Steps between C-alpha positions, in 0.01 A plus 500: 500500500581315823396667824798638691579340834637686800868425571677488836878497457599413856319379809361792701604459862484838676179596676370853508631687810241493775308215336654182646191288426453596135675317215772692313331774296646372172322167556171677561555703183571179306169356627321813379645442154372142496520173696810375312818682396815406318801469727874475445688286750851591614730373228255588225268197492141597407215414732165619625369677809141422602339756731129419457315288755307283256799431276719398792238249612482373141876440490501331842224263389672405173721186514684628193681738734775353714621589850822301460795685645740417217266650238439837666678826432549755777341846469797690643806274462677412174533121501611478135739209460435370851393140543208512742454167679156348556336549838649288775302193608201608707503864390162455334422865427736495202389172343225381265294183502549219566761607759290788627177304540685219680634738763180698525279196553724383782493842663136593441381251758721665760357850449130419514242756608422277799860493617530875453186558706646289778806723509295819544497474880878469505538804270278699739719395792824589320362838394383582853844414638671733253259784575546444875875538449446816294280651768746410775793651306304817433521731201661554263548153350604363165194316371721288274707341777233503772193401297530429127801269513453285814135402446545319164842375610360319804204367301702360209761353733236313698317389186817360341644368824800733493626596849412867552808546714701448180323788325790745524718248318281464192309830503816697446604279208155507342499876540831523318392319184160672488611853586605614153818650652725194515800427280494184290767345723312575822172384347648162407642469851163587655307251286758232581471572873120470493519176300743358754275601787190345343700184430568476872130546576400229249754259649367574849143440384599164354614399847239689701181564296246736650160653427611734223506531121855376447435194715179430308696503175738229624241236413508599130747405228679835530877480533687694767624733226142569394394556860780755538383684189138503615606615845696789352205614286248482784726659757600786271145572381351463846743750645565767240169549322287495814738733684483759226121484464471555875747788479352680201144418602555656842658803339211535253250495787705757692488720191122444477378535861135505395546150355670382819207638696261313272683174573480564876131588483391209283689173553269333247699665218830338608502256208427762235753730669772239459417452131506874443832548679652217297379666180605849602857428614578220249836403648562237229580727208569288192526143380620360169381236257654382172299388198559139396341569160357798316207633706264790432461727803289812481514502121880466496702193406738392773753284318629172635793553737395855589475601865200698620511718813177496701454820701287388794505835677373682191230239441380550856452869415328432165201737478320257270494249785500716814300826513703785655802266515731744679261539794536278807145391583470224758134450412585423139349168398666460161735223614706307249829688525818336376670528839533121514531448127256297294470164332702188578775699672268688734658535845456190716527704819227749413262376771772514764597852392139618515465368855819675611399829340142496627603427856803731506348813343184477709690448824758773433251778432264392779782493755652832389220724365728806511778326306677730254831539321784628717687643201384690190371258236767607249770400751388137526782300336373276222659177389711550186320503168691186398340290776250249364255582780406862571516621858655729760818437697361658816168655599524708815166556672374655820174532695348684794593348834 
């Protein structure tokens, strides 16, 4: 008799009240039942939900699983009968080889460890300027608008060669299509507006190249359309993901003052602290892959054409990989979380993000040792459950003056 497999009928989205950092409880329960569960997509199509750390890495390493946009189902939206177009030129996250490797090879040389180390001094300067402004303004402040959002925004703008004075123009539009609260009509308008803006930047770079990533890419065989797509991906990821890790990471440390004190007392743990915060908050919740042929995963046959949901946040709390996974421990040396993904699609900007986080968290809690929430934790407004990236809309904080 075949062994029964746990079934999840719809994607769990709601987090337990008072537990903003933990995955939805139904996902944790699914992981307890086993690392892979049956799943029914909106519209009735069968699929699979993978919650185990090792199995997710296995899927991400397997070229028989595709990241192509047009092949993927959506965990919360019924796309039955809809014709999903392929990813736009340059939007490499939703492509397979050879397109993906072509883009990645061109970009990898621009995000080297050496270049990222060179940018550390500038990140330190930007962070100090933001903290100076916070101190001058005095408490209370919103850590999202005064700390978590401007630091990665300035960094990614300078790296790509996008004028920071234009940030209000594109940040608002990027926020609209990533917020999870935007109508389809407004989302299309926002994406169009950002594409148009990046097109202007690319045209300007053609005429006035500088010392930045977009200018570097002008010497390749990339078309302007591809450059616009790449610019959109890098700008969106560099802004939204980093902002929300800074937001939730700060909040997690405020909720665990002993851990914040440990970071202040021992700067040598800054690197492990960043890895632990990335694991603990897991702002990137899920990704999808679709089987190109029948593939066995965890003893189950995933049939060709079937989409698999990969629950990154649950994998990062997998007790078989991380002892005491629900505890924030900045001295943890386990490493290897899925915060930046795994395999050929692993995040290109991971080194940049680590620099930003290490510098920003260390500086924030050294400058303001008495920093604390200015509102009860259960009153901090979270981003909607439908947002692809988990976070908080605002994070009001105060300190002793």
